[in-house]
C-alpha positions as CSV (number, residue, x, y, z in Angstrom):
1,M,67.1,-31.3,161.1
2,A,64.1,-28.9,160.5
3,D,62.7,-30.4,163.9
4,G,66.2,-29.7,165.4
5,K,66.3,-26.3,164.6
6,V,62.4,-25.9,165.9
7,W,63.5,-27.6,169.0
8,I,66.8,-25.1,169.6
9,R,64.1,-22.1,168.7
10,S,61.9,-23.6,171.9
11,Q,64.2,-24.7,174.5
12,W,67.4,-22.6,173.9
13,K,65.8,-19.3,172.8
14,P,68.5,-17.8,171.0
15,K,69.3,-14.3,170.7
16,G,71.7,-14.6,167.3
17,E,71.3,-17.5,165.0
18,T,72.1,-21.4,165.1
19,H,73.6,-23.7,162.5
20,L,73.2,-27.3,162.7
21,H,75.3,-29.8,161.0
22,L,74.7,-33.7,160.9
23,G,78.3,-35.2,161.4
24,S,79.0,-38.9,161.7
25,K,78.4,-41.7,164.3
26,G,74.9,-39.5,165.2
27,F,77.0,-36.6,166.4
28,L,75.5,-32.8,165.6
29,R,77.9,-29.4,165.4
30,V,75.5,-26.5,166.9
31,V,77.2,-23.2,165.3
32,F,76.4,-19.8,167.5
33,T,76.7,-16.3,166.0
34,S,76.6,-14.9,169.6
35,Q,79.0,-16.1,172.2
36,D,75.9,-15.1,174.9
37,D,73.8,-17.8,173.5
38,K,76.7,-20.3,173.6
39,D,77.5,-19.6,177.4
40,R,74.1,-20.0,178.6
41,V,73.1,-23.3,176.5
42,F,76.5,-24.2,178.0
43,K,75.6,-22.8,181.4
44,V,71.8,-24.4,182.5
45,G,71.9,-28.1,181.0
46,P,71.2,-30.8,180.7
47,Y,68.9,-30.7,177.8
48,F,66.6,-33.8,176.4
49,Y,65.4,-34.0,172.7
50,A,62.6,-36.2,173.5
51,P,63.4,-38.9,175.7
52,I,67.1,-38.6,174.4
53,G,69.6,-37.1,176.5
54,L,72.3,-34.6,174.7
55,Y,75.9,-34.6,175.9
56,M,77.7,-31.4,175.2
57,W,80.7,-30.0,174.7
58,S,82.9,-27.7,173.1
59,W,84.8,-28.1,169.9
60,M,88.6,-29.3,169.9
61,M,90.8,-28.5,167.4
62,K,91.1,-31.9,165.6
63,Y,87.9,-33.6,166.7
64,V,87.7,-36.9,165.1
65,P,84.2,-38.2,165.7
66,E,85.0,-41.7,164.8
67,H,87.9,-42.1,167.4
68,E,85.2,-40.8,170.0
69,T,84.3,-43.2,172.8
70,F,82.3,-43.3,175.6
71,T,83.5,-44.2,178.6
72,S,80.3,-43.7,181.4
73,V,77.0,-41.9,180.5
74,L,74.6,-40.4,182.7
75,V,71.3,-42.0,183.6
76,W,68.4,-40.5,185.2
77,I,66.2,-43.0,186.8
78,R,62.8,-42.6,187.9
79,L,61.0,-44.5,190.9
80,Y,57.5,-44.7,191.5
81,S,56.6,-45.1,194.9
82,P,59.7,-47.2,196.2
83,P,59.9,-48.1,200.0
84,L,60.6,-45.4,202.5
85,D,63.6,-47.6,203.1
86,Y,65.3,-46.8,200.1
């Protein structure tokens, strides 16, 4: 998780502290000590950690990662030299 903390410092540049917690099913929880940092991070996105997209939302009471299912995923596609009619 040290890499995650380095990434957070370099990408988000928080003024306060951030605490990173690994959860089940690959979920990460980031706790901000500064509301301004949290607000800025949620406004700027999307974010990618290496080739992996980070899907972020604010914490909800009684949230259980094991019950989470994804119904859609944002995908970025890069097309190199597509024909002009595309």
